[in-house]
C-alpha positions, 0 to 999 in steps of 0.5 A: 723594952723591945719585947714590950713594944712588939707585943703591945703592937701585936695586940693593938694590931689584932684589936684593929687599934692604932699604935698609941704611945702608952706612956705620958705626954711628957715622956713622949716629948722628953729626951730619952736614951737607951743601952743596947745589951751588946754595947753594954757588954762591950763596955763591960769588957773595956772596964774589966781590961783597962787598968785605969778603970779599976775602982771606977764606976761609969754610966754606959748608954748608946751615946745618942738621944732621941724623943719617942714622938720622933720614933713612935710614928716610925714604929707604927709604920714598921708594924703596918699600923696607924699611929694613935695619940698618946694614950696613957695606960697601965700596961700591966692592967691593959694586958691582963685580959689580952691572952686570947688576943695574943694567942690569935696573933700567935696563930695568925702569924705562926709565932712561937707559942708562949704565953703573953705573960712570958713575953714581956715584963708588963710592969716595966712600962712605968719605968720606961714611959711615965717619967715626964722629964729628960732621961739622960745619963752623962757618958763624959767620964767613960769618954774621958777614960777612953770608951768612945763607942756610940751606937744608933738607938734607932738602928738597934730598935729596927735591927732587933724588930727584924731579928724578932720577926725572922725568929717568929717571936713577934709579927 
């Protein structure tokens, strides 16, 4: 997800376009949640080592909820872009001819050389930003069994943006 956001921002920025949300209006306003990979790894270790977790299944998310309409303006500010309106686009189609634009960004910002198609799985956007309903998985069972960890999704986004920027993956 974060690679999609960063590469999309880089291309829009190169084209001097606002940072418009590429999903649906309903998704933009719905409740959403994410799962950070390190958080999931910690939960997996907990499940594997806690005897009461044997033969159980659990939902694992960061444990917080957000709305894209709250975070997207903050993302735009981070990338130094004007926020645009919701602009539902098929990112697979939209990004199909953007390789030259991406390569200009790579040159301009001294980024790692990699083709745009390798940067993100563009078809994944449908899963992320088209459902017009709240995306909420209950963490109740995991909490009842003892997994109490909660992390702040907004902080994870910006921490990862900063990491990618330091590593010259995205501008």
